[in-house]
PALORO-563808 format. One record per residue (C-alpha): residue in one letter; x, y, z. Coordinates in Angstrom, 3 decimals. Example, Ala and Ser with C-alpha at 12.3 -4.5 7.8 and 13.67 -1.06 7.14 Angstrom:
2
<rolo><resn>A</resn><x>12.300</x><y>-4.500</y><z>7.800</z></rolo>
<rolo><resn>S</resn><x>13.670</x><y>-1.060</y><z>7.140</z></rolo>
This chain:
311
<rolo><resn>M</resn><x>6.891</x><y>-9.471</y><z>20.959</z></rolo>
<rolo><resn>R</resn><x>4.079</x><y>-7.100</y><z>18.569</z></rolo>
<rolo><resn>A</resn><x>1.010</x><y>-8.987</y><z>18.717</z></rolo>
<rolo><resn>I</resn><x>-3.032</x><y>-8.144</y><z>18.028</z></rolo>
<rolo><resn>T</resn><x>-4.765</x><y>-8.894</y><z>20.495</z></rolo>
<rolo><resn>Q</resn><x>-8.474</x><y>-8.349</y><z>21.842</z></rolo>
<rolo><resn>Q</resn><x>-10.082</x><y>-7.838</y><z>25.020</z></rolo>
<rolo><resn>T</resn><x>-13.767</x><y>-8.555</y><z>23.754</z></rolo>
<rolo><resn>F</resn><x>-15.884</x><y>-9.902</y><z>21.041</z></rolo>
<rolo><resn>G</resn><x>-16.932</x><y>-7.495</y><z>18.345</z></rolo>
<rolo><resn>G</resn><x>-16.388</x><y>-5.306</y><z>15.469</z></rolo>
<rolo><resn>P</resn><x>-13.018</x><y>-4.892</y><z>13.707</z></rolo>
<rolo><resn>S</resn><x>-12.053</x><y>-1.809</y><z>16.223</z></rolo>
<rolo><resn>V</resn><x>-11.623</x><y>-4.406</y><z>19.053</z></rolo>
<rolo><resn>L</resn><x>-8.309</x><y>-5.459</y><z>17.518</z></rolo>
<rolo><resn>Q</resn><x>-5.700</x><y>-4.034</y><z>19.270</z></rolo>
<rolo><resn>L</resn><x>-1.585</x><y>-3.827</y><z>18.642</z></rolo>
<rolo><resn>A</resn><x>-0.046</x><y>-4.574</y><z>21.576</z></rolo>
<rolo><resn>S</resn><x>3.097</x><y>-6.010</y><z>23.326</z></rolo>
<rolo><resn>V</resn><x>2.862</x><y>-9.354</y><z>24.701</z></rolo>
<rolo><resn>P</resn><x>5.469</x><y>-12.254</y><z>26.167</z></rolo>
<rolo><resn>R</resn><x>7.372</x><y>-14.505</y><z>23.527</z></rolo>
<rolo><resn>P</resn><x>6.579</x><y>-18.151</y><z>23.835</z></rolo>
<rolo><resn>T</resn><x>9.225</x><y>-20.620</y><z>24.516</z></rolo>
<rolo><resn>P</resn><x>8.660</x><y>-23.996</y><z>22.671</z></rolo>
<rolo><resn>L</resn><x>8.172</x><y>-27.047</y><z>24.480</z></rolo>
<rolo><resn>P</resn><x>9.833</x><y>-30.392</y><z>23.511</z></rolo>
<rolo><resn>T</resn><x>8.498</x><y>-31.405</y><z>20.318</z></rolo>
<rolo><resn>E</resn><x>7.918</x><y>-27.733</y><z>19.665</z></rolo>
<rolo><resn>V</resn><x>9.866</x><y>-25.094</y><z>17.195</z></rolo>
<rolo><resn>L</resn><x>9.841</x><y>-21.356</y><z>17.919</z></rolo>
<rolo><resn>V</resn><x>8.800</x><y>-19.645</y><z>14.626</z></rolo>
<rolo><resn>R</resn><x>9.650</x><y>-15.945</y><z>14.021</z></rolo>
<rolo><resn>V</resn><x>6.518</x><y>-14.912</y><z>11.730</z></rolo>
<rolo><resn>H</resn><x>7.120</x><y>-13.151</y><z>8.724</z></rolo>
<rolo><resn>A</resn><x>3.520</x><y>-13.248</y><z>7.645</z></rolo>
<rolo><resn>A</resn><x>-0.085</x><y>-14.540</y><z>8.524</z></rolo>
<rolo><resn>G</resn><x>-2.588</x><y>-15.294</y><z>6.272</z></rolo>
<rolo><resn>V</resn><x>-6.377</x><y>-13.993</y><z>6.706</z></rolo>
<rolo><resn>N</resn><x>-9.511</x><y>-16.204</y><z>6.602</z></rolo>
<rolo><resn>P</resn><x>-13.270</x><y>-15.779</y><z>7.229</z></rolo>
<rolo><resn>V</resn><x>-12.980</x><y>-17.827</y><z>10.196</z></rolo>
<rolo><resn>D</resn><x>-10.700</x><y>-15.060</y><z>11.904</z></rolo>
<rolo><resn>W</resn><x>-13.721</x><y>-12.175</y><z>11.435</z></rolo>
<rolo><resn>K</resn><x>-16.532</x><y>-14.577</y><z>12.277</z></rolo>
<rolo><resn>T</resn><x>-13.927</x><y>-15.957</y><z>15.453</z></rolo>
<rolo><resn>R</resn><x>-13.717</x><y>-12.222</y><z>16.692</z></rolo>
<rolo><resn>E</resn><x>-17.218</x><y>-11.783</y><z>16.737</z></rolo>
<rolo><resn>G</resn><x>-17.992</x><y>-14.504</y><z>18.723</z></rolo>
<rolo><resn>S</resn><x>-18.909</x><y>-17.333</y><z>16.351</z></rolo>
<rolo><resn>G</resn><x>-16.319</x><y>-18.968</y><z>14.213</z></rolo>
<rolo><resn>M</resn><x>-13.830</x><y>-20.800</y><z>16.670</z></rolo>
<rolo><resn>A</resn><x>-14.898</x><y>-18.631</y><z>19.777</z></rolo>
<rolo><resn>D</resn><x>-16.375</x><y>-22.011</y><z>21.391</z></rolo>
<rolo><resn>V</resn><x>-12.888</x><y>-23.570</y><z>21.604</z></rolo>
<rolo><resn>L</resn><x>-11.062</x><y>-20.021</y><z>22.253</z></rolo>
<rolo><resn>G</resn><x>-12.990</x><y>-19.272</y><z>25.170</z></rolo>
<rolo><resn>E</resn><x>-13.554</x><y>-15.748</y><z>26.072</z></rolo>
<rolo><resn>P</resn><x>-10.767</x><y>-13.218</y><z>24.987</z></rolo>
<rolo><resn>P</resn><x>-8.384</x><y>-12.271</y><z>25.447</z></rolo>
<rolo><resn>F</resn><x>-6.702</x><y>-13.845</y><z>22.913</z></rolo>
<rolo><resn>I</resn><x>-4.477</x><y>-13.754</y><z>19.880</z></rolo>
<rolo><resn>L</resn><x>-6.249</x><y>-14.553</y><z>15.998</z></rolo>
<rolo><resn>G</resn><x>-4.234</x><y>-16.027</y><z>13.247</z></rolo>
<rolo><resn>W</resn><x>-3.916</x><y>-19.127</y><z>12.344</z></rolo>
<rolo><resn>D</resn><x>-1.697</x><y>-19.291</y><z>8.677</z></rolo>
<rolo><resn>V</resn><x>1.996</x><y>-19.122</y><z>9.461</z></rolo>
<rolo><resn>A</resn><x>4.856</x><y>-18.382</y><z>6.855</z></rolo>
<rolo><resn>G</resn><x>7.867</x><y>-17.753</y><z>8.876</z></rolo>
<rolo><resn>V</resn><x>11.911</x><y>-18.698</y><z>9.532</z></rolo>
<rolo><resn>V</resn><x>12.717</x><y>-21.314</y><z>12.387</z></rolo>
<rolo><resn>E</resn><x>14.408</x><y>-19.415</y><z>15.571</z></rolo>
<rolo><resn>E</resn><x>14.575</x><y>-22.249</y><z>18.188</z></rolo>
<rolo><resn>L</resn><x>14.221</x><y>-26.066</y><z>18.516</z></rolo>
<rolo><resn>G</resn><x>12.411</x><y>-27.702</y><z>21.707</z></rolo>
<rolo><resn>W</resn><x>13.869</x><y>-31.031</y><z>22.930</z></rolo>
<rolo><resn>G</resn><x>13.385</x><y>-33.782</y><z>20.531</z></rolo>
<rolo><resn>V</resn><x>13.197</x><y>-31.844</y><z>17.187</z></rolo>
<rolo><resn>S</resn><x>14.540</x><y>-33.586</y><z>14.455</z></rolo>
<rolo><resn>T</resn><x>12.499</x><y>-32.985</y><z>11.378</z></rolo>
<rolo><resn>L</resn><x>13.503</x><y>-29.114</y><z>11.202</z></rolo>
<rolo><resn>A</resn><x>16.265</x><y>-26.913</y><z>11.859</z></rolo>
<rolo><resn>V</resn><x>16.793</x><y>-23.588</y><z>12.996</z></rolo>
<rolo><resn>G</resn><x>16.794</x><y>-21.246</y><z>9.985</z></rolo>
<rolo><resn>D</resn><x>14.243</x><y>-23.380</y><z>8.159</z></rolo>
<rolo><resn>K</resn><x>11.659</x><y>-21.039</y><z>6.191</z></rolo>
<rolo><resn>V</resn><x>8.331</x><y>-23.189</y><z>7.031</z></rolo>
<rolo><resn>Y</resn><x>4.640</x><y>-22.870</y><z>6.525</z></rolo>
<rolo><resn>G</resn><x>1.864</x><y>-23.834</y><z>8.390</z></rolo>
<rolo><resn>M</resn><x>-1.713</x><y>-24.524</y><z>10.215</z></rolo>
<rolo><resn>P</resn><x>-1.164</x><y>-24.901</y><z>13.917</z></rolo>
<rolo><resn>W</resn><x>-3.076</x><y>-25.868</y><z>16.587</z></rolo>
<rolo><resn>F</resn><x>-6.347</x><y>-25.673</y><z>14.370</z></rolo>
<rolo><resn>P</resn><x>-8.748</x><y>-24.837</y><z>16.035</z></rolo>
<rolo><resn>R</resn><x>-7.211</x><y>-24.038</y><z>19.706</z></rolo>
<rolo><resn>A</resn><x>-5.775</x><y>-20.741</y><z>19.549</z></rolo>
<rolo><resn>A</resn><x>-2.265</x><y>-20.377</y><z>17.207</z></rolo>
<rolo><resn>G</resn><x>-2.426</x><y>-16.705</y><z>17.756</z></rolo>
<rolo><resn>A</resn><x>-0.368</x><y>-16.054</y><z>14.264</z></rolo>
<rolo><resn>Y</resn><x>-1.082</x><y>-12.123</y><z>14.346</z></rolo>
<rolo><resn>S</resn><x>2.130</x><y>-11.830</y><z>16.539</z></rolo>
<rolo><resn>E</resn><x>6.002</x><y>-11.790</y><z>15.774</z></rolo>
<rolo><resn>Y</resn><x>6.519</x><y>-15.539</y><z>16.920</z></rolo>
<rolo><resn>V</resn><x>4.323</x><y>-18.614</y><z>18.143</z></rolo>
<rolo><resn>T</resn><x>5.562</x><y>-21.836</y><z>19.194</z></rolo>
<rolo><resn>A</resn><x>3.937</x><y>-25.249</y><z>17.604</z></rolo>
<rolo><resn>P</resn><x>4.453</x><y>-28.930</y><z>17.193</z></rolo>
<rolo><resn>A</resn><x>7.482</x><y>-29.280</y><z>14.321</z></rolo>
<rolo><resn>R</resn><x>5.040</x><y>-31.601</y><z>12.385</z></rolo>
<rolo><resn>Q</resn><x>2.362</x><y>-29.261</y><z>11.951</z></rolo>
<rolo><resn>F</resn><x>4.480</x><y>-27.709</y><z>10.208</z></rolo>
<rolo><resn>A</resn><x>6.225</x><y>-28.040</y><z>6.769</z></rolo>
<rolo><resn>R</resn><x>9.230</x><y>-26.492</y><z>4.889</z></rolo>
<rolo><resn>A</resn><x>7.877</x><y>-23.662</y><z>2.835</z></rolo>
<rolo><resn>P</resn><x>7.594</x><y>-23.673</y><z>-1.048</z></rolo>
<rolo><resn>H</resn><x>10.988</x><y>-22.129</y><z>-2.089</z></rolo>
<rolo><resn>S</resn><x>9.568</x><y>-20.799</y><z>-5.299</z></rolo>
<rolo><resn>I</resn><x>7.296</x><y>-18.212</y><z>-3.570</z></rolo>
<rolo><resn>P</resn><x>7.798</x><y>-15.539</y><z>-1.156</z></rolo>
<rolo><resn>L</resn><x>6.851</x><y>-16.025</y><z>2.633</z></rolo>
<rolo><resn>E</resn><x>4.024</x><y>-13.398</y><z>2.256</z></rolo>
<rolo><resn>Q</resn><x>2.661</x><y>-15.522</y><z>-0.341</z></rolo>
<rolo><resn>A</resn><x>3.187</x><y>-18.739</y><z>1.410</z></rolo>
<rolo><resn>A</resn><x>1.556</x><y>-17.541</y><z>4.301</z></rolo>
<rolo><resn>A</resn><x>-1.614</x><y>-17.474</y><z>2.325</z></rolo>
<rolo><resn>V</resn><x>-1.639</x><y>-20.968</y><z>1.719</z></rolo>
<rolo><resn>P</resn><x>-1.962</x><y>-23.405</y><z>5.104</z></rolo>
<rolo><resn>L</resn><x>-5.581</x><y>-23.063</y><z>5.745</z></rolo>
<rolo><resn>A</resn><x>-7.169</x><y>-22.624</y><z>2.588</z></rolo>
<rolo><resn>A</resn><x>-5.248</x><y>-24.904</y><z>0.933</z></rolo>
<rolo><resn>L</resn><x>-5.599</x><y>-27.412</y><z>3.588</z></rolo>
<rolo><resn>T</resn><x>-9.279</x><y>-27.367</y><z>3.682</z></rolo>
<rolo><resn>A</resn><x>-9.155</x><y>-27.838</y><z>-0.592</z></rolo>
<rolo><resn>W</resn><x>-7.023</x><y>-30.761</y><z>0.019</z></rolo>
<rolo><resn>Q</resn><x>-8.537</x><y>-32.480</y><z>2.633</z></rolo>
<rolo><resn>A</resn><x>-11.944</x><y>-31.801</y><z>1.182</z></rolo>
<rolo><resn>L</resn><x>-11.163</x><y>-32.969</y><z>-2.347</z></rolo>
<rolo><resn>I</resn><x>-8.276</x><y>-35.999</y><z>-1.396</z></rolo>
<rolo><resn>D</resn><x>-9.352</x><y>-37.282</y><z>1.582</z></rolo>
<rolo><resn>T</resn><x>-12.640</x><y>-36.516</y><z>2.314</z></rolo>
<rolo><resn>A</resn><x>-14.390</x><y>-36.966</y><z>-1.201</z></rolo>
<rolo><resn>R</resn><x>-11.557</x><y>-38.921</y><z>-2.770</z></rolo>
<rolo><resn>I</resn><x>-12.104</x><y>-37.657</y><z>-6.221</z></rolo>
<rolo><resn>T</resn><x>-10.582</x><y>-39.239</y><z>-9.342</z></rolo>
<rolo><resn>A</resn><x>-10.440</x><y>-38.561</y><z>-12.771</z></rolo>
<rolo><resn>G</resn><x>-13.130</x><y>-38.162</y><z>-15.164</z></rolo>
<rolo><resn>Q</resn><x>-15.344</x><y>-36.892</y><z>-12.317</z></rolo>
<rolo><resn>R</resn><x>-17.484</x><y>-34.014</y><z>-12.427</z></rolo>
<rolo><resn>V</resn><x>-17.005</x><y>-31.198</y><z>-9.383</z></rolo>
<rolo><resn>L</resn><x>-18.535</x><y>-28.171</y><z>-8.332</z></rolo>
<rolo><resn>V</resn><x>-17.053</x><y>-25.525</y><z>-6.393</z></rolo>
<rolo><resn>T</resn><x>-19.119</x><y>-22.766</y><z>-5.088</z></rolo>
<rolo><resn>A</resn><x>-17.325</x><y>-19.339</y><z>-4.115</z></rolo>
<rolo><resn>A</resn><x>-14.513</x><y>-20.377</y><z>-6.585</z></rolo>
<rolo><resn>A</resn><x>-12.686</x><y>-17.133</y><z>-6.805</z></rolo>
<rolo><resn>G</resn><x>-11.640</x><y>-17.462</y><z>-2.473</z></rolo>
<rolo><resn>G</resn><x>-8.576</x><y>-18.800</y><z>-0.722</z></rolo>
<rolo><resn>V</resn><x>-10.438</x><y>-22.359</y><z>-0.424</z></rolo>
<rolo><resn>G</resn><x>-12.164</x><y>-22.147</y><z>-3.463</z></rolo>
<rolo><resn>H</resn><x>-8.832</x><y>-20.973</y><z>-5.677</z></rolo>
<rolo><resn>F</resn><x>-6.676</x><y>-23.689</y><z>-4.704</z></rolo>
<rolo><resn>A</resn><x>-9.928</x><y>-26.197</y><z>-4.825</z></rolo>
<rolo><resn>V</resn><x>-10.407</x><y>-25.190</y><z>-8.447</z></rolo>
<rolo><resn>Q</resn><x>-6.509</x><y>-26.276</y><z>-9.017</z></rolo>
<rolo><resn>F</resn><x>-6.389</x><y>-29.620</y><z>-7.528</z></rolo>
<rolo><resn>A</resn><x>-9.546</x><y>-31.131</y><z>-8.776</z></rolo>
<rolo><resn>R</resn><x>-7.674</x><y>-30.055</y><z>-12.195</z></rolo>
<rolo><resn>L</resn><x>-4.605</x><y>-31.728</y><z>-10.821</z></rolo>
<rolo><resn>R</resn><x>-6.470</x><y>-35.093</y><z>-10.086</z></rolo>
<rolo><resn>G</resn><x>-8.156</x><y>-34.975</y><z>-13.978</z></rolo>
<rolo><resn>A</resn><x>-11.197</x><y>-33.785</y><z>-13.141</z></rolo>
<rolo><resn>H</resn><x>-13.928</x><y>-31.772</y><z>-14.739</z></rolo>
<rolo><resn>V</resn><x>-14.079</x><y>-28.592</y><z>-12.077</z></rolo>
<rolo><resn>I</resn><x>-17.235</x><y>-26.469</y><z>-12.503</z></rolo>
<rolo><resn>A</resn><x>-17.157</x><y>-22.983</y><z>-10.242</z></rolo>
<rolo><resn>T</resn><x>-19.152</x><y>-20.523</y><z>-9.514</z></rolo>
<rolo><resn>A</resn><x>-17.523</x><y>-16.958</y><z>-8.773</z></rolo>
<rolo><resn>S</resn><x>-18.398</x><y>-13.368</y><z>-10.489</z></rolo>
<rolo><resn>E</resn><x>-17.784</x><y>-12.303</y><z>-13.699</z></rolo>
<rolo><resn>R</resn><x>-14.584</x><y>-10.424</y><z>-13.084</z></rolo>
<rolo><resn>N</resn><x>-12.810</x><y>-13.619</y><z>-11.968</z></rolo>
<rolo><resn>H</resn><x>-13.808</x><y>-16.463</y><z>-15.413</z></rolo>
<rolo><resn>E</resn><x>-11.089</x><y>-16.078</y><z>-17.121</z></rolo>
<rolo><resn>W</resn><x>-8.450</x><y>-16.084</y><z>-14.132</z></rolo>
<rolo><resn>L</resn><x>-10.584</x><y>-19.148</y><z>-13.179</z></rolo>
<rolo><resn>A</resn><x>-10.397</x><y>-20.920</y><z>-16.701</z></rolo>
<rolo><resn>A</resn><x>-6.792</x><y>-20.256</y><z>-16.328</z></rolo>
<rolo><resn>L</resn><x>-6.967</x><y>-22.021</y><z>-12.866</z></rolo>
<rolo><resn>G</resn><x>-8.130</x><y>-24.797</y><z>-14.824</z></rolo>
<rolo><resn>A</resn><x>-12.284</x><y>-24.855</y><z>-13.866</z></rolo>
<rolo><resn>S</resn><x>-13.870</x><y>-26.499</y><z>-17.267</z></rolo>
<rolo><resn>S</resn><x>-16.882</x><y>-24.058</y><z>-17.189</z></rolo>
<rolo><resn>V</resn><x>-17.799</x><y>-21.063</y><z>-14.492</z></rolo>
<rolo><resn>I</resn><x>-21.067</x><y>-19.934</y><z>-13.620</z></rolo>
<rolo><resn>D</resn><x>-22.072</x><y>-16.127</y><z>-12.533</z></rolo>
<rolo><resn>Y</resn><x>-24.146</x><y>-16.399</y><z>-9.406</z></rolo>
<rolo><resn>N</resn><x>-25.194</x><y>-12.686</y><z>-9.917</z></rolo>
<rolo><resn>R</resn><x>-26.572</x><y>-13.247</y><z>-13.372</z></rolo>
<rolo><resn>S</resn><x>-28.565</x><y>-16.930</y><z>-12.892</z></rolo>
<rolo><resn>R</resn><x>-28.870</x><y>-19.720</y><z>-10.247</z></rolo>
<rolo><resn>F</resn><x>-26.403</x><y>-22.056</y><z>-10.643</z></rolo>
<rolo><resn>E</resn><x>-28.173</x><y>-25.333</y><z>-9.607</z></rolo>
<rolo><resn>E</resn><x>-30.557</x><y>-24.381</y><z>-12.464</z></rolo>
<rolo><resn>Q</resn><x>-27.507</x><y>-24.770</y><z>-14.975</z></rolo>
<rolo><resn>V</resn><x>-25.842</x><y>-27.785</y><z>-13.495</z></rolo>
<rolo><resn>S</resn><x>-26.364</x><y>-31.448</y><z>-12.861</z></rolo>
<rolo><resn>D</resn><x>-25.068</x><y>-34.694</y><z>-12.743</z></rolo>
<rolo><resn>V</resn><x>-22.098</x><y>-33.804</y><z>-10.760</z></rolo>
<rolo><resn>D</resn><x>-20.271</x><y>-36.312</y><z>-8.671</z></rolo>
<rolo><resn>V</resn><x>-18.971</x><y>-33.552</y><z>-5.985</z></rolo>
<rolo><resn>V</resn><x>-19.556</x><y>-30.314</y><z>-4.673</z></rolo>
<rolo><resn>I</resn><x>-17.308</x><y>-28.508</y><z>-2.691</z></rolo>
<rolo><resn>D</resn><x>-19.907</x><y>-25.855</y><z>-1.270</z></rolo>
<rolo><resn>L</resn><x>-18.063</x><y>-22.592</y><z>0.290</z></rolo>
<rolo><resn>A</resn><x>-21.045</x><y>-20.376</y><z>0.570</z></rolo>
<rolo><resn>G</resn><x>-24.661</x><y>-21.043</y><z>1.339</z></rolo>
<rolo><resn>S</resn><x>-26.501</x><y>-23.626</y><z>3.234</z></rolo>
<rolo><resn>G</resn><x>-25.665</x><y>-26.627</y><z>0.835</z></rolo>
<rolo><resn>L</resn><x>-29.551</x><y>-26.889</y><z>-0.416</z></rolo>
<rolo><resn>E</resn><x>-29.168</x><y>-25.111</y><z>-3.327</z></rolo>
<rolo><resn>S</resn><x>-26.083</x><y>-27.182</y><z>-4.573</z></rolo>
<rolo><resn>L</resn><x>-27.561</x><y>-30.578</y><z>-3.417</z></rolo>
<rolo><resn>S</resn><x>-30.021</x><y>-30.440</y><z>-6.368</z></rolo>
<rolo><resn>T</resn><x>-26.862</x><y>-30.793</y><z>-8.949</z></rolo>
<rolo><resn>L</resn><x>-25.688</x><y>-34.085</y><z>-7.368</z></rolo>
<rolo><resn>R</resn><x>-25.921</x><y>-37.175</y><z>-9.436</z></rolo>
<rolo><resn>P</resn><x>-27.586</x><y>-39.932</y><z>-7.213</z></rolo>
<rolo><resn>G</resn><x>-25.139</x><y>-41.164</y><z>-4.730</z></rolo>
<rolo><resn>G</resn><x>-22.955</x><y>-38.108</y><z>-5.238</z></rolo>
<rolo><resn>L</resn><x>-21.385</x><y>-36.420</y><z>-2.475</z></rolo>
<rolo><resn>L</resn><x>-21.858</x><y>-32.723</y><z>-1.154</z></rolo>
<rolo><resn>V</resn><x>-19.067</x><y>-31.592</y><z>0.979</z></rolo>
<rolo><resn>A</resn><x>-20.213</x><y>-28.685</y><z>3.362</z></rolo>
<rolo><resn>V</resn><x>-17.065</x><y>-26.653</y><z>4.378</z></rolo>
<rolo><resn>P</resn><x>-18.762</x><y>-23.390</y><z>6.271</z></rolo>
<rolo><resn>S</resn><x>-22.089</x><y>-24.427</y><z>7.125</z></rolo>
<rolo><resn>G</resn><x>-21.725</x><y>-27.837</y><z>8.192</z></rolo>
<rolo><resn>V</resn><x>-24.688</x><y>-29.729</y><z>7.786</z></rolo>
<rolo><resn>S</resn><x>-28.608</x><y>-29.072</y><z>8.803</z></rolo>
<rolo><resn>P</resn><x>-30.970</x><y>-31.269</y><z>9.320</z></rolo>
<rolo><resn>E</resn><x>-32.871</x><y>-29.467</y><z>6.540</z></rolo>
<rolo><resn>L</resn><x>-29.921</x><y>-30.412</y><z>4.547</z></rolo>
<rolo><resn>Q</resn><x>-29.287</x><y>-34.119</y><z>6.021</z></rolo>
<rolo><resn>A</resn><x>-33.007</x><y>-34.991</y><z>5.649</z></rolo>
<rolo><resn>A</resn><x>-33.156</x><y>-33.652</y><z>1.910</z></rolo>
<rolo><resn>A</resn><x>-29.861</x><y>-35.788</y><z>0.805</z></rolo>
<rolo><resn>D</resn><x>-30.933</x><y>-38.985</y><z>2.248</z></rolo>
<rolo><resn>S</resn><x>-34.550</x><y>-38.952</y><z>0.552</z></rolo>
<rolo><resn>A</resn><x>-32.593</x><y>-37.753</y><z>-2.838</z></rolo>
<rolo><resn>G</resn><x>-30.098</x><y>-40.613</y><z>-2.164</z></rolo>
<rolo><resn>K</resn><x>-27.243</x><y>-38.071</y><z>-2.272</z></rolo>
<rolo><resn>R</resn><x>-24.480</x><y>-38.216</y><z>-0.063</z></rolo>
<rolo><resn>V</resn><x>-23.434</x><y>-35.010</y><z>2.900</z></rolo>
<rolo><resn>T</resn><x>-20.791</x><y>-34.666</y><z>5.116</z></rolo>
<rolo><resn>A</resn><x>-19.760</x><y>-31.565</y><z>7.506</z></rolo>
<rolo><resn>F</resn><x>-16.052</x><y>-30.789</y><z>7.485</z></rolo>
<rolo><resn>L</resn><x>-13.288</x><y>-29.425</y><z>9.595</z></rolo>
<rolo><resn>V</resn><x>-10.028</x><y>-28.855</y><z>8.512</z></rolo>
<rolo><resn>E</resn><x>-6.546</x><y>-30.065</y><z>10.194</z></rolo>
<rolo><resn>P</resn><x>-3.252</x><y>-29.316</y><z>10.612</z></rolo>
<rolo><resn>D</resn><x>-1.480</x><y>-31.632</y><z>8.563</z></rolo>
<rolo><resn>G</resn><x>2.583</x><y>-31.369</y><z>7.887</z></rolo>
<rolo><resn>P</resn><x>2.738</x><y>-34.000</y><z>5.006</z></rolo>
<rolo><resn>A</resn><x>0.134</x><y>-32.445</y><z>2.644</z></rolo>
<rolo><resn>L</resn><x>1.585</x><y>-29.702</y><z>3.483</z></rolo>
<rolo><resn>T</resn><x>5.024</x><y>-30.885</y><z>2.057</z></rolo>
<rolo><resn>R</resn><x>3.409</x><y>-32.059</y><z>-0.935</z></rolo>
<rolo><resn>I</resn><x>1.204</x><y>-29.155</y><z>-1.711</z></rolo>
<rolo><resn>A</resn><x>4.571</x><y>-26.923</y><z>-1.577</z></rolo>
<rolo><resn>E</resn><x>5.737</x><y>-29.742</y><z>-4.400</z></rolo>
<rolo><resn>H</resn><x>2.859</x><y>-28.703</y><z>-6.654</z></rolo>
<rolo><resn>I</resn><x>3.375</x><y>-25.302</y><z>-6.102</z></rolo>
<rolo><resn>D</resn><x>7.414</x><y>-25.137</y><z>-7.036</z></rolo>
<rolo><resn>A</resn><x>6.627</x><y>-27.603</y><z>-10.149</z></rolo>
<rolo><resn>G</resn><x>4.596</x><y>-24.711</y><z>-11.468</z></rolo>
<rolo><resn>E</resn><x>1.159</x><y>-26.947</y><z>-11.130</z></rolo>
<rolo><resn>V</resn><x>-0.518</x><y>-24.693</y><z>-8.544</z></rolo>
<rolo><resn>R</resn><x>-0.566</x><y>-20.374</y><z>-8.079</z></rolo>
<rolo><resn>V</resn><x>-1.333</x><y>-18.901</y><z>-4.996</z></rolo>
<rolo><resn>E</resn><x>-3.417</x><y>-15.849</y><z>-5.751</z></rolo>
<rolo><resn>V</resn><x>-2.774</x><y>-13.242</y><z>-3.016</z></rolo>
<rolo><resn>D</resn><x>-5.403</x><y>-10.190</y><z>-3.145</z></rolo>
<rolo><resn>Q</resn><x>-3.747</x><y>-7.873</y><z>-0.896</z></rolo>
<rolo><resn>V</resn><x>-0.615</x><y>-7.519</y><z>2.037</z></rolo>
<rolo><resn>L</resn><x>-1.389</x><y>-5.308</y><z>4.865</z></rolo>
<rolo><resn>P</resn><x>0.886</x><y>-4.637</y><z>8.068</z></rolo>
<rolo><resn>L</resn><x>0.103</x><y>-6.307</y><z>11.043</z></rolo>
<rolo><resn>E</resn><x>-1.284</x><y>-2.964</y><z>12.544</z></rolo>
<rolo><resn>D</resn><x>-3.679</x><y>-2.815</y><z>9.922</z></rolo>
<rolo><resn>A</resn><x>-5.390</x><y>-6.272</y><z>11.332</z></rolo>
<rolo><resn>A</resn><x>-8.810</x><y>-4.332</y><z>11.194</z></rolo>
<rolo><resn>K</resn><x>-8.990</x><y>-3.440</y><z>7.697</z></rolo>
<rolo><resn>A</resn><x>-8.109</x><y>-7.035</y><z>6.283</z></rolo>
<rolo><resn>H</resn><x>-11.006</x><y>-8.284</y><z>8.444</z></rolo>
<rolo><resn>D</resn><x>-13.227</x><y>-5.868</y><z>6.508</z></rolo>
<rolo><resn>L</resn><x>-11.919</x><y>-7.187</y><z>3.413</z></rolo>
<rolo><resn>V</resn><x>-12.555</x><y>-10.753</y><z>3.644</z></rolo>
<rolo><resn>A</resn><x>-15.796</x><y>-10.337</y><z>5.568</z></rolo>
<rolo><resn>A</resn><x>-16.768</x><y>-8.472</y><z>2.507</z></rolo>
<rolo><resn>G</resn><x>-16.835</x><y>-11.866</y><z>0.305</z></rolo>
<rolo><resn>H</resn><x>-15.207</x><y>-9.709</y><z>-2.778</z></rolo>
<rolo><resn>T</resn><x>-11.144</x><y>-10.785</y><z>-2.634</z></rolo>
<rolo><resn>R</resn><x>-9.594</x><y>-13.013</y><z>-4.928</z></rolo>
<rolo><resn>G</resn><x>-7.547</x><y>-15.492</y><z>-3.242</z></rolo>
<rolo><resn>K</resn><x>-5.983</x><y>-14.044</y><z>0.018</z></rolo>
<rolo><resn>V</resn><x>-5.434</x><y>-11.225</y><z>2.363</z></rolo>
<rolo><resn>V</resn><x>-2.058</x><y>-11.217</y><z>3.901</z></rolo>
<rolo><resn>L</resn><x>-0.574</x><y>-9.553</y><z>7.107</z></rolo>
<rolo><resn>R</resn><x>2.710</x><y>-8.544</y><z>7.174</z></rolo>
<rolo><resn>I</resn><x>4.468</x><y>-8.980</y><z>10.220</z></rolo>
<rolo><resn>V</resn><x>8.507</x><y>-8.930</y><z>9.425</z></rolo>
């Protein structure tokens, strides 16, 4: 099968199209023919040697965790899916899933049936970003109606889902984004949007119940929380400085890492099919343009997600 592999850590040029053996599903696993794979910041960070590089170990390996495709073969014992089902998922994370390839195998229950109202290329933009937003807001912060929620870097993959999930829960959503994304984020449910290029959001926002911090160290957004409020530090984790500052101010902080979650993806698909959640795809590129996709995501200016078309 075709796949994008890398033999060493480094820049985008280390990503190379290659022919590799097709995997075979073990008991409880499914073989999925991948139609499209989402590209996430963790992908290019891992390619360079950070991100999940400590988990994957030294190259060679195949990057990618967002999968959307069709079940081609069932391992022994699988009863939740059938051959021909359109599925999506974020299998194995943070271990290697190998999504930048024509086929992947993974436990059946780490997948869910893909939303029927959108094409698989769009569905590939959902799993890692949407699960991050869902698990951070609903499972970790347990937001409720009427709470004030701040989402930084709201125009990105995780951010645009976080805005929508918080709005669905009845929260008052404050977002940060460049000016070109303000009208779009308001349509997704943001009550107010702050242009981080023109002003410091921490000087304009206060009395927030929950911060979903998707950019920075968390120190900037900590000041926006009310006493007892919670900051979920998604990409950066909780540094000793952030923990000390939170303790001193009587506020809470937590690190966060997304996990595979088939049942949550089923609920997210229901929201998408009901027209309650929109999936934004900035660009769809062919598999062989994986290096270009990494450049786009690393630049940090995409709206929503970048997706690789594989079939």
